[in-house]
C-alpha positions as CSV (number, residue, x, y, z in Angstrom):
1,X,-0.1,0.1,-0.1
2,X,1.5,3.3,-1.0
3,X,2.0,6.0,1.4
4,X,-0.3,8.8,-0.4
5,X,-3.3,6.0,-0.1
6,X,-2.1,5.6,3.8
7,X,-2.2,9.5,4.3
8,X,-5.4,9.8,2.7
9,X,-7.0,6.7,4.7
10,X,-5.4,8.7,7.9
11,X,-6.8,11.9,6.6
12,X,-10.5,10.1,6.0
13,X,-10.0,8.4,9.8
14,X,-9.2,11.7,11.3
15,X,-12.1,13.5,9.9
16,X,-14.4,10.6,10.6
17,X,-13.8,10.9,14.3
18,X,-13.9,14.8,14.2
19,X,-17.1,14.2,12.4
20,X,-18.4,12.0,15.1
21,X,-16.8,14.1,17.8
22,X,-19.0,17.0,16.5
23,X,-22.1,14.9,16.9
24,X,-21.8,13.5,20.0
25,X,-20.1,16.7,21.8
26,X,-22.2,20.0,20.0
27,X,-21.8,23.4,21.3
28,X,-23.9,24.4,23.8
29,X,-26.3,27.3,22.4
30,X,-28.4,27.7,25.0
31,X,-27.2,30.8,25.9
32,X,-28.0,32.1,22.6
33,X,-31.1,31.2,22.7
34,X,-32.2,32.8,25.7
35,X,-32.4,36.4,25.0
36,X,-34.4,39.6,26.9
37,X,-38.2,39.8,25.4
38,X,-38.5,43.2,23.8
39,X,-42.1,44.7,22.8
40,X,-42.3,47.0,20.0
41,X,-44.9,49.5,19.1
42,X,-46.4,49.6,15.9
43,X,-43.8,51.2,14.3
44,X,-40.5,49.6,15.8
45,X,-40.8,52.2,18.7
46,X,-38.9,50.1,21.6
47,X,-41.6,50.1,24.4
48,X,-40.5,47.6,27.4
49,X,-37.8,44.6,27.6
50,X,-37.6,41.9,30.1
51,X,-34.4,40.7,31.6
52,X,-33.1,37.1,31.3
53,X,-31.9,35.3,34.6
54,X,-30.5,36.7,37.6
55,X,-31.6,40.7,36.0
56,X,-29.3,40.7,33.0
57,X,-30.2,42.6,29.9
58,X,-29.4,40.8,26.9
59,X,-31.0,42.1,24.1
60,X,-30.4,40.6,20.4
61,X,-28.2,42.1,18.1
62,X,-29.8,43.3,15.0
63,X,-27.1,43.6,12.7
64,X,-29.5,45.3,9.8
65,X,-29.8,48.4,12.8
66,X,-25.8,48.3,13.6
67,X,-24.0,50.7,12.8
68,X,-21.4,49.5,9.5
69,X,-18.7,51.6,10.6
70,X,-18.6,49.9,14.1
71,X,-19.0,46.3,13.3
72,X,-15.9,47.7,10.4
73,X,-13.9,48.9,13.3
74,X,-15.1,46.1,16.0
75,X,-13.3,43.4,13.3
76,X,-10.1,46.0,12.6
77,X,-9.4,46.0,16.5
78,X,-10.4,42.4,17.4
79,X,-10.0,40.2,14.4
80,X,-8.8,41.6,11.1
81,X,-9.0,37.9,9.2
82,X,-12.5,37.1,10.2
83,X,-13.8,36.7,6.9
84,X,-10.8,34.1,5.5
85,X,-10.9,32.3,8.6
86,X,-12.1,29.1,9.9
87,X,-12.6,30.1,13.2
88,X,-9.5,30.0,14.6
89,X,-6.2,32.2,13.1
90,X,-2.9,30.5,13.2
91,X,-0.7,33.7,12.7
92,X,-2.9,35.7,15.3
93,X,-2.3,32.4,18.3
94,X,1.7,31.9,16.9
95,X,1.6,36.1,17.6
96,X,0.3,35.6,21.2
97,X,2.3,32.5,22.0
98,X,5.4,34.3,21.1
99,X,4.3,37.4,22.9
100,X,3.4,35.5,26.4
101,X,6.6,33.4,26.5
102,X,8.6,36.7,26.1
103,X,6.4,38.6,28.7
104,X,6.1,35.2,31.1
105,X,2.9,35.6,31.7
106,X,-0.6,36.0,29.6
107,X,-0.3,39.5,27.6
108,X,-2.4,38.3,24.8
109,X,-4.7,35.0,23.8
110,X,-5.2,35.5,20.1
111,X,-9.0,34.9,20.0
112,X,-10.9,35.0,16.9
113,X,-14.3,36.5,17.1
114,X,-15.7,32.9,16.6
115,X,-13.7,31.9,19.9
116,X,-14.9,34.5,22.0
117,X,-18.4,33.2,21.3
118,X,-17.4,30.0,22.0
119,X,-15.8,31.6,25.5
120,X,-19.3,33.8,25.8
121,X,-21.5,30.5,25.4
122,X,-19.4,28.3,28.0
123,X,-17.2,30.2,29.9
124,X,-14.1,28.2,31.7
125,X,-10.7,29.9,33.5
126,X,-8.2,31.3,30.9
127,X,-5.9,28.2,30.7
128,X,-4.4,26.2,28.1
129,X,-6.5,23.4,28.3
130,X,-9.9,26.0,28.0
131,X,-7.8,28.0,25.0
132,X,-7.8,24.3,23.5
133,X,-11.5,23.6,23.7
134,X,-12.2,27.1,22.6
135,X,-10.1,26.8,19.6
136,X,-12.1,23.3,19.0
137,X,-15.6,25.0,19.7
138,X,-15.2,27.6,17.5
139,X,-14.2,24.9,14.0
140,X,-17.6,23.6,15.8
141,X,-19.7,27.0,15.6
142,X,-18.0,28.1,11.9
143,X,-19.4,24.8,10.7
144,X,-22.6,25.2,11.8
145,X,-23.5,29.1,11.6
146,X,-22.9,32.1,8.7
147,X,-20.1,34.7,9.8
148,X,-23.3,36.7,9.9
149,X,-24.5,34.5,12.8
150,X,-21.4,34.4,14.3
151,X,-21.3,38.1,14.8
152,X,-24.9,38.5,15.6
153,X,-24.1,36.0,18.7
154,X,-21.2,37.7,19.7
155,X,-22.8,41.3,20.0
156,X,-25.5,39.4,21.6
157,X,-23.9,38.3,24.6
158,X,-20.8,40.5,24.5
159,X,-20.0,41.7,28.8
160,X,-20.6,45.6,28.9
161,X,-20.3,45.8,32.4
162,X,-22.5,45.4,35.4
163,X,-26.0,43.2,33.9
164,X,-25.7,44.7,30.3
165,X,-25.1,42.1,27.8
166,X,-25.3,42.8,24.1
167,X,-24.4,45.7,22.2
168,X,-27.9,47.0,21.9
169,X,-28.0,47.2,25.9
170,X,-24.8,48.2,26.4
171,X,-25.8,51.0,23.6
172,X,-28.9,52.4,25.0
173,X,-27.7,52.7,29.0
174,X,-24.9,54.3,28.1
175,X,-25.6,56.7,25.2
176,X,-29.5,56.3,25.4
177,X,-30.1,55.7,21.7
178,X,-29.7,52.2,19.3
179,X,-26.6,51.3,18.2
180,X,-27.8,52.2,14.6
181,X,-25.9,55.2,14.7
182,X,-22.7,55.9,16.8
183,X,-19.7,58.1,17.0
184,X,-16.5,56.9,16.4
185,X,-15.8,57.5,20.1
186,X,-18.8,55.2,21.5
187,X,-17.8,53.2,19.0
188,X,-14.3,52.9,20.4
189,X,-16.1,52.4,23.9
190,X,-18.1,49.7,22.8
191,X,-14.9,47.6,21.5
192,X,-13.2,48.2,24.6
193,X,-15.6,47.0,27.1
194,X,-16.0,43.8,26.5
195,X,-12.3,42.8,27.1
196,X,-12.5,44.0,30.8
197,X,-16.3,45.0,31.4
198,X,-15.8,45.5,34.9
199,X,-12.3,47.3,35.3
200,X,-13.9,49.2,32.5
201,X,-17.3,50.5,33.2
202,X,-17.6,53.9,32.5
203,X,-19.9,54.6,35.5
204,X,-17.6,53.2,37.8
205,X,-14.0,53.7,36.7
206,X,-14.4,56.8,34.2
207,X,-10.5,57.0,34.1
208,X,-9.9,53.4,33.1
209,X,-12.8,53.5,30.4
210,X,-11.4,56.9,29.1
211,X,-8.0,55.1,28.7
212,X,-9.1,52.4,27.4
213,X,-11.4,54.0,24.9
214,X,-8.7,56.2,23.5
215,X,-6.3,53.1,23.1
216,X,-8.9,51.9,21.0
217,X,-8.9,55.0,18.9
218,X,-4.7,55.2,18.4
219,X,-5.1,51.0,17.4
220,X,-7.8,51.9,14.5
221,X,-5.5,55.2,13.8
222,X,-2.2,52.6,13.4
223,X,-4.1,50.4,11.5
224,X,-5.5,52.9,8.9
225,X,-9.5,52.9,9.6
226,X,-9.5,56.1,10.9
227,X,-7.3,59.3,10.0
228,X,-5.3,60.9,13.0
229,X,-7.7,64.1,12.9
230,X,-11.1,61.6,13.2
231,X,-9.4,60.2,16.4
232,X,-7.9,63.2,17.8
233,X,-12.1,64.5,17.9
234,X,-13.2,61.5,19.2
235,X,-10.8,61.5,22.3
236,X,-12.1,64.9,22.5
237,X,-16.1,63.7,23.1
238,X,-16.7,63.6,26.6
239,X,-17.1,60.2,28.1
240,X,-20.6,58.9,29.7
241,X,-20.1,58.4,33.3
242,X,-23.8,56.9,33.8
243,X,-25.8,54.4,33.1
244,X,-29.9,55.7,32.0
245,X,-32.8,53.5,33.0
246,X,-34.4,51.4,30.0
247,X,-37.7,52.6,27.8
248,X,-40.3,51.5,29.5
249,X,-43.4,52.9,28.0
250,X,-46.8,50.6,27.9
251,X,-45.4,49.1,30.9
252,X,-48.3,47.2,31.6
253,X,-49.3,46.3,28.1
254,X,-45.8,45.6,26.8
255,X,-44.8,43.6,30.0
256,X,-47.4,41.2,29.5
257,X,-46.7,40.6,25.4
258,X,-43.3,40.7,25.8
259,X,-43.5,38.1,28.5
260,X,-46.1,36.4,25.8
261,X,-43.0,36.8,23.5
262,X,-40.5,34.8,25.2
263,X,-38.6,32.1,22.6
264,X,-35.6,32.3,20.3
265,X,-36.8,35.7,18.6
266,X,-38.2,37.3,21.9
267,X,-39.7,40.2,19.9
268,X,-43.2,41.3,19.2
269,X,-44.8,44.3,17.2
270,X,-47.5,45.3,19.0
271,X,-50.2,47.6,18.0
272,X,-49.2,50.3,20.0
273,X,-49.3,53.5,19.1
274,X,-45.9,55.0,20.6
275,X,-46.6,58.8,20.8
276,X,-50.5,58.0,21.9
277,X,-49.3,56.2,24.8
278,X,-47.0,58.6,25.9
279,X,-49.1,61.8,25.3
280,X,-51.8,59.6,27.2
281,X,-50.0,58.1,30.0
282,X,-48.7,61.7,30.6
283,X,-52.8,62.8,31.0
284,X,-53.2,59.7,33.1
285,X,-50.3,60.5,35.7
286,X,-51.7,64.3,35.8
287,X,-55.6,63.5,36.2
288,X,-54.6,60.8,39.1
289,X,-52.5,63.4,41.1
290,X,-55.4,65.7,40.8
291,X,-58.0,63.6,42.0
292,X,-56.2,62.2,45.6
293,X,-53.3,60.3,47.3
294,X,-54.4,56.8,46.2
295,X,-56.5,57.5,42.7
296,X,-55.1,56.3,40.0
297,X,-56.4,56.4,36.1
298,X,-56.7,53.9,33.1
299,X,-56.8,54.6,29.8
300,X,-57.8,52.2,26.7
301,X,-57.8,53.2,22.9
302,X,-59.2,51.0,20.1
303,X,-58.9,51.5,16.7
304,X,-62.3,50.0,15.6
305,X,-62.0,48.4,12.3
306,X,-58.9,46.4,13.2
307,X,-59.6,46.0,16.8
308,X,-56.1,46.9,17.4
309,X,-55.4,48.6,20.7
310,X,-53.6,51.3,20.1
311,X,-52.8,52.5,23.8
312,X,-53.5,50.8,26.9
313,X,-52.5,52.6,30.0
314,X,-52.9,50.7,32.9
315,X,-52.2,53.3,36.3
316,X,-51.4,56.7,37.3
317,X,-48.3,55.4,37.4
318,X,-45.7,53.2,38.8
319,X,-45.0,55.4,42.2
320,X,-48.7,55.5,42.7
321,X,-51.0,53.3,45.0
322,X,-51.8,50.2,43.0
323,X,-49.7,51.7,40.1
324,X,-48.3,48.4,39.7
325,X,-52.0,46.6,39.0
326,X,-52.7,46.9,35.1
327,X,-56.4,47.7,36.1
328,X,-57.4,47.4,32.3
329,X,-57.3,43.6,33.2
330,X,-58.7,44.2,36.4
331,X,-62.4,43.1,37.1
332,X,-64.5,46.2,38.1
333,X,-68.2,47.7,38.6
334,X,-69.5,49.2,35.3
335,X,-71.9,51.6,36.5
336,X,-74.2,52.8,34.2
337,X,-72.3,52.0,31.0
338,X,-74.0,48.7,30.1
339,X,-77.2,50.6,30.4
340,X,-77.0,51.4,26.1
341,X,-76.7,47.8,25.6
342,X,-79.4,46.6,27.9
343,X,-81.8,49.3,25.2
344,X,-79.9,48.1,22.0
345,X,-81.1,44.8,22.5
346,X,-84.3,46.1,23.5
347,X,-84.7,48.0,19.9
348,X,-83.4,44.5,18.1
349,X,-86.3,42.5,20.4
350,X,-88.9,44.8,19.6
351,X,-89.5,45.6,23.2
352,X,-89.3,49.4,22.5
353,X,-88.0,52.2,20.2
354,X,-86.2,55.4,20.9
355,X,-89.3,57.4,21.3
356,X,-91.2,55.0,23.5
357,X,-92.4,56.4,26.3
358,X,-91.0,55.1,30.0
359,X,-92.1,56.0,33.2
360,X,-90.0,57.1,35.1
361,X,-91.7,56.9,38.6
362,X,-90.5,55.2,41.7
363,X,-91.7,51.3,41.1
364,X,-90.9,48.0,42.7
365,X,-89.7,45.1,40.9
366,X,-90.3,42.6,43.2
367,X,-88.2,43.3,46.2
368,X,-85.7,45.1,44.5
369,X,-86.5,49.1,44.0
370,X,-84.2,51.4,41.9
371,X,-83.5,54.8,42.8
372,X,-82.0,57.7,40.0
373,X,-78.7,58.9,41.6
374,X,-80.2,62.5,41.8
375,X,-83.0,61.1,43.7
376,X,-85.3,63.0,41.9
377,X,-88.2,61.3,39.2
378,X,-89.1,62.8,35.9
379,X,-92.4,61.6,34.8
380,X,-93.1,60.0,31.4
381,X,-89.9,60.4,29.0
382,X,-88.8,58.9,26.4
383,X,-86.3,55.9,26.1
384,X,-84.1,58.2,24.0
385,X,-84.5,60.7,26.5
386,X,-83.9,58.2,29.3
387,X,-80.3,56.8,27.9
388,X,-79.3,60.4,27.5
389,X,-79.8,61.4,31.2
390,X,-79.0,57.7,32.8
391,X,-82.3,57.8,34.5
392,X,-82.3,54.1,36.6
393,X,-85.7,53.1,36.3
394,X,-86.6,53.1,32.6
395,X,-83.5,51.0,32.5
396,X,-84.3,48.5,35.2
397,X,-87.9,48.2,33.2
398,X,-86.3,47.5,30.1
399,X,-83.9,45.0,31.6
400,X,-87.2,43.5,33.1
401,X,-88.9,43.0,30.2
402,X,-85.4,41.3,27.7
403,X,-84.5,39.5,30.7
404,X,-81.8,39.6,33.3
405,X,-80.3,36.4,32.4
406,X,-81.0,36.6,28.8
407,X,-79.0,39.8,28.7
408,X,-76.3,38.1,30.6
409,X,-76.3,35.2,28.5
410,X,-75.7,37.5,25.1
411,X,-73.1,39.0,26.7
412,X,-71.4,35.9,27.2
413,X,-72.6,34.5,23.7
414,X,-70.0,37.2,22.3
415,X,-67.6,36.4,24.7
416,X,-67.6,39.0,27.4
417,X,-68.1,37.5,30.7
418,X,-70.1,39.4,33.8
419,X,-68.7,38.4,36.8
420,X,-71.5,38.3,39.5
421,X,-71.0,39.5,43.5
422,X,-71.9,35.9,44.9
423,X,-70.8,32.7,43.9
424,X,-73.4,30.4,42.3
425,X,-76.1,33.2,42.4
426,X,-78.4,31.5,39.7
427,X,-80.1,34.9,39.0
428,X,-78.3,37.4,37.1
429,X,-80.7,40.0,38.9
430,X,-81.9,43.3,37.1
431,X,-79.2,45.0,39.3
432,X,-77.1,44.5,36.2
433,X,-78.7,47.4,34.9
434,X,-76.8,49.7,37.7
435,X,-73.0,48.3,37.7
436,X,-74.3,45.3,40.0
437,X,-72.3,42.8,38.2
438,X,-68.2,43.0,37.6
439,X,-66.6,43.3,34.2
440,X,-62.9,43.3,33.1
441,X,-62.3,47.1,31.8
442,X,-60.9,45.7,28.7
443,X,-64.2,43.7,27.8
444,X,-65.7,46.8,28.4
445,X,-63.8,48.5,25.7
446,X,-64.5,45.9,23.5
447,X,-68.6,46.2,23.6
448,X,-68.3,49.8,23.0
449,X,-66.0,49.2,20.1
450,X,-68.5,46.3,18.9
451,X,-71.2,48.9,19.3
452,X,-69.3,50.8,16.5
453,X,-68.5,48.2,14.3
454,X,-72.7,47.3,14.0
455,X,-73.1,45.4,17.4
456,X,-70.2,42.7,16.4
457,X,-68.0,41.6,19.0
458,X,-64.7,40.5,18.4
459,X,-61.6,40.0,20.2
460,X,-58.7,42.9,20.6
461,X,-55.7,42.8,18.7
462,X,-52.9,43.3,20.5
463,X,-50.5,42.8,17.6
464,X,-49.7,43.5,14.7
465,X,-50.0,40.3,12.5
466,X,-53.5,39.8,14.6
467,X,-54.8,43.3,13.9
468,X,-54.4,42.7,10.1
469,X,-56.6,39.6,10.6
470,X,-59.6,40.9,12.6
471,X,-61.4,43.0,9.7
472,X,-61.8,39.6,7.8
473,X,-63.0,37.5,10.6
474,X,-67.0,37.3,11.1
475,X,-66.7,37.8,15.0
476,X,-69.9,37.5,17.3
477,X,-73.0,39.4,17.2
478,X,-74.7,41.0,20.0
479,X,-77.4,43.0,17.6
480,X,-78.2,43.8,14.7
481,X,-76.5,46.7,12.9
482,X,-79.8,49.0,13.1
483,X,-80.2,48.8,16.8
484,X,-76.5,49.5,17.1
485,X,-76.7,52.4,15.0
486,X,-79.8,53.4,17.0
487,X,-78.2,53.2,20.3
488,X,-75.2,55.1,18.9
489,X,-77.0,58.1,17.6
490,X,-78.7,58.4,21.2
491,X,-75.4,58.6,22.5
492,X,-74.3,61.7,20.9
493,X,-77.2,63.7,22.2
494,X,-75.4,62.9,25.5
495,X,-74.4,66.6,26.4
496,X,-70.4,66.7,27.1
497,X,-69.2,68.0,30.3
498,X,-69.7,71.9,31.7
499,X,-67.2,73.9,29.4
500,X,-65.7,70.8,27.3
501,X,-66.2,69.8,23.4
502,X,-64.2,67.4,21.2
503,X,-62.9,70.3,19.6
504,X,-60.8,68.3,16.9
505,X,-63.9,66.1,16.1
506,X,-66.5,69.1,16.1
507,X,-63.8,70.6,13.2
508,X,-64.9,67.6,11.1
509,X,-68.4,67.3,11.8
510,X,-68.0,64.0,14.1
511,X,-69.2,63.9,17.8
512,X,-68.4,61.6,20.3
513,X,-70.8,58.7,21.5
514,X,-70.5,58.0,24.9
515,X,-71.7,56.6,28.1
516,X,-70.5,57.5,31.7
517,X,-71.0,55.2,34.9
518,X,-70.3,55.6,38.8
519,X,-70.5,52.6,40.9
520,X,-71.7,52.3,44.4
521,X,-69.7,54.4,47.0
522,X,-67.9,56.3,43.8
523,X,-65.4,53.5,43.9
524,X,-65.4,53.7,40.0
525,X,-65.7,56.7,38.0
526,X,-66.3,55.5,34.4
527,X,-66.3,57.1,30.5
528,X,-66.9,55.1,27.3
529,X,-67.3,56.3,24.0
530,X,-66.9,55.8,20.5
531,X,-65.4,59.0,18.6
532,X,-63.4,59.2,15.5
533,X,-63.3,55.5,13.8
534,X,-62.0,54.6,18.0
535,X,-63.8,53.3,21.2
536,X,-62.0,54.8,24.0
537,X,-62.3,53.9,27.7
538,X,-61.4,55.6,30.8
539,X,-61.4,55.0,34.1
540,X,-60.4,56.4,37.5
541,X,-60.6,54.7,40.9
542,X,-59.3,53.4,43.9
543,X,-57.6,50.0,42.7
544,X,-57.7,48.4,46.4
545,X,-61.5,49.7,45.3
546,X,-61.9,52.0,48.7
547,X,-64.7,54.6,48.2
548,X,-64.2,58.3,47.1
549,X,-66.2,61.1,48.1
550,X,-68.0,62.5,45.1
551,X,-66.0,61.0,42.2
552,X,-68.8,60.5,39.5
553,X,-68.3,59.0,35.8
554,X,-69.4,62.9,34.6
555,X,-66.9,64.9,36.4
556,X,-64.3,62.3,37.6
557,X,-63.9,60.5,33.8
558,X,-66.1,62.3,31.1
559,X,-63.5,65.7,30.8
560,X,-60.9,63.2,30.7
561,X,-62.3,61.0,27.9
562,X,-62.7,64.5,26.1
563,X,-59.1,65.2,26.4
564,X,-58.4,61.8,24.9
565,X,-60.5,62.0,22.2
566,X,-58.3,65.1,21.4
567,X,-55.2,63.7,21.6
568,X,-56.7,61.4,18.8
569,X,-56.4,64.3,16.6
570,X,-52.7,65.7,17.9
571,X,-50.0,65.2,14.9
572,X,-47.4,62.2,15.8
573,X,-44.8,62.8,16.7
574,X,-42.0,59.7,18.1
575,X,-41.0,59.8,21.8
576,X,-37.4,59.9,22.3
577,X,-36.2,56.6,24.0
578,X,-34.8,58.2,26.9
579,X,-36.2,61.4,28.3
580,X,-34.0,63.7,29.3
581,X,-33.6,64.8,32.6
582,X,-32.0,68.5,31.5
583,X,-32.5,70.7,28.2
584,X,-29.6,71.1,26.4
585,X,-26.9,73.4,27.0
586,X,-28.6,75.9,23.9
587,X,-31.4,76.4,25.8
588,X,-30.9,76.8,29.6
589,X,-31.6,80.4,28.9
590,X,-33.2,82.3,26.5
591,X,-30.8,84.6,24.8
592,X,-31.6,87.7,23.1
593,X,-30.1,87.5,19.2
594,X,-28.1,90.1,18.1
595,X,-27.9,91.7,14.7
596,X,-25.8,90.1,12.0
597,X,-26.4,86.9,9.4
598,X,-28.0,83.8,10.5
599,X,-27.0,80.3,9.5
600,X,-30.3,78.4,7.7
601,X,-28.4,75.3,7.3
602,X,-26.7,73.3,8.6
603,X,-28.5,74.2,12.4
604,X,-26.1,74.3,15.4
605,X,-25.7,70.8,16.8
606,X,-27.1,68.9,14.0
607,X,-25.7,65.2,12.6
608,X,-25.2,65.9,8.2
609,X,-25.6,62.5,6.1
610,X,-23.7,62.7,2.8
611,X,-24.0,60.2,0.5
612,X,-20.2,58.8,-0.8
613,X,-19.5,58.6,-4.2
614,X,-16.1,56.9,-3.6
615,X,-13.9,56.1,-1.0
616,X,-9.9,56.4,-0.6
617,X,-7.9,54.1,1.3
618,X,-7.2,56.6,3.8
619,X,-10.6,57.2,5.0
620,X,-11.2,60.2,3.0
621,X,-14.2,60.0,0.5
622,X,-15.9,61.9,-3.0
623,X,-19.4,63.0,-2.1
624,X,-22.1,62.5,-5.1
625,X,-23.5,66.0,-4.1
626,X,-22.5,68.9,-2.3
627,X,-24.3,70.4,0.9
628,X,-26.0,73.0,0.2
629,X,-25.2,76.2,2.7
630,X,-28.3,78.6,3.4
631,X,-27.4,81.8,5.9
632,X,-29.7,85.5,5.7
633,X,-27.4,88.3,5.4
634,X,-25.7,90.6,3.0
635,X,-22.3,89.8,1.3
636,X,-21.8,86.8,3.3
637,X,-18.9,84.6,3.3
638,X,-18.1,80.9,4.1
639,X,-16.0,79.1,6.2
640,X,-15.0,75.7,7.2
641,X,-12.6,74.9,10.3
642,X,-11.0,78.3,9.3
643,X,-11.2,77.7,5.9
644,X,-12.7,79.7,3.6
645,X,-15.3,78.4,0.6
646,X,-15.2,79.7,-3.0
647,X,-17.9,82.8,-3.5
648,X,-20.6,81.2,-5.3
649,X,-23.6,83.5,-7.3
650,X,-26.4,81.0,-5.7
651,X,-25.8,78.5,-2.9
652,X,-22.7,77.7,-1.9
653,X,-21.5,74.3,-2.0
654,X,-19.7,72.2,0.9
655,X,-17.9,69.0,0.4
656,X,-16.6,67.6,3.0
657,X,-13.6,65.0,2.7
658,X,-14.3,62.7,5.4
659,X,-16.3,62.3,9.1
660,X,-16.0,64.3,11.7
661,X,-16.9,67.1,13.7
662,X,-16.6,70.7,12.1
663,X,-17.0,74.5,12.8
664,X,-19.1,76.2,10.0
665,X,-18.9,79.9,10.1
666,X,-20.6,82.5,8.1
667,X,-19.4,86.4,7.9
668,X,-21.2,89.3,6.2
669,X,-19.9,92.3,5.3
670,X,-19.7,94.0,8.3
671,X,-17.3,91.5,9.6
672,X,-20.1,89.9,11.5
673,X,-20.2,86.2,12.1
674,X,-22.2,83.1,13.2
675,X,-20.7,80.0,14.0
676,X,-22.3,76.3,14.2
677,X,-20.6,72.9,15.3
678,X,-21.9,69.9,12.9
679,X,-21.2,66.7,12.9
680,X,-20.7,64.7,9.4
681,X,-21.6,61.2,8.6
682,X,-21.3,59.4,5.5
683,X,-23.8,56.8,3.8
684,X,-22.7,55.0,1.4
């Protein structure tokens, strides 16, 4: 047998052994598969995330939404031949081993990104045996995953100090934004931190963090990744010295949906509209504070067509009594807010019509004798007037005719459960008309959405995927379209709170159809209605069910309902990921503008994006088109970093040759100057 054949057999035998070991002892990927569940709003705005084990924030990296230059610089520093090797870089290992022998200690590991990923998946003591295991695991990872996937796993698991894991968690906590766009200084800090996350934490060891960041900048400069000027500018960037809290919008609903989304992807696109949610949370908090120490507020807004929940405010604030409780998912008394459905079913059954005359007078129904809220009776009234004025005796009379048990069964058949005050109580009772049974507030909002959808009840949609299906689902019919429309027409005649009109909707010719409700002891004050294609529910009360003095649905909830309707017409405005706790430096005081030129573009402190036509090896570039500078004044001359730009008859063009920070100035014919500081960011 020839030597070549023996060598081939030996090679195949080794391959078989490697394949067997690879199959029998695969890398443990459980850590990579567990990430913080994240709830996003309908447009991808961050609402809330949940930590993983031990309170660690491990947010799955998204390379499509990570600054491309950061990824290039990371590989330049940590693994320059990442796309060339198969998990192990022999050149780097030999160089590291030689450096360690010369130093007499471990000063360099020679680990590739893949080897570091293997170590993050299964941490071990730093020994040569551990290094050998990392090598084997790195080869296994390269055989199983693409370079893109390995890099994504690394940027998900990399430690950044404390309980932060992954580049997204670090960027959000240290810089207050996603890593979609990072300054060179921010990039350098994120590259430096994983190598010594605790020793370099900027919130605890700012000096060590600053030195590590600047060392990375010098390495990038030495490798030709950035110019000396860019490196110097980055070193002058202020270093963050504290961590910020993660966003927590729609805290209750987003938390519940994030928990349901736990899994491999761990991200759920909700139906929540973040700008609207933010505005309503502010309204809820303001109202809760106004109504007393132990009061809370809950608000829900539903898009009737899709049943998408656009806003769900569970309380008046986490720092208030019972603020951690999501009141929208709690069972409360509806007060009189079920009356429209009693009349609607009465219209459908032919028991009454809107103009049917009903008697509002002291009446006993068996052993039950209801009274009006103001203890005043009005004699003969129409069904329409009885509903508009929320008279109790006529509503109980109509419920008595259609049957309390039948009414309760109609609701339950549509998926709306009424909770009776005593377990096992056989008869639903006529007190249903006045709030004598409990109902989950979200279900009550769903009922009013059905009223606005011709009497058809459909499940609420909490995710965008579910919302896309709702218009095509049949749902459960609670009442006929004619009965629902008659009921809505009556509710539109309900008087607005004193001095209040739904201004935006009145201008467009619409009018809110709504009903208030007040439970026994003023424990619950409700206003629920339909306006502008939305169903809206507002609740105020005490989460512990305690009584409040004189807090009726009309006085305590209806004005807030009208505020919510107005907010539905407000222009959309995405909230910041994190709310700043102090004004920008330029807005600490209002300054008088002196005479002289005024720069219109670029604005001071802005980031200007330019489109690159070509790049050179030293990091410089040429642009597809220059930036048109604009200012008000006479005889203007422009300067960039002290160098004059050529004069032009029209708008002068500025073509920066590299990314970085620039001082742009304009001088008028009287030598009066204006300066702005801008940052240039390139887009390939």
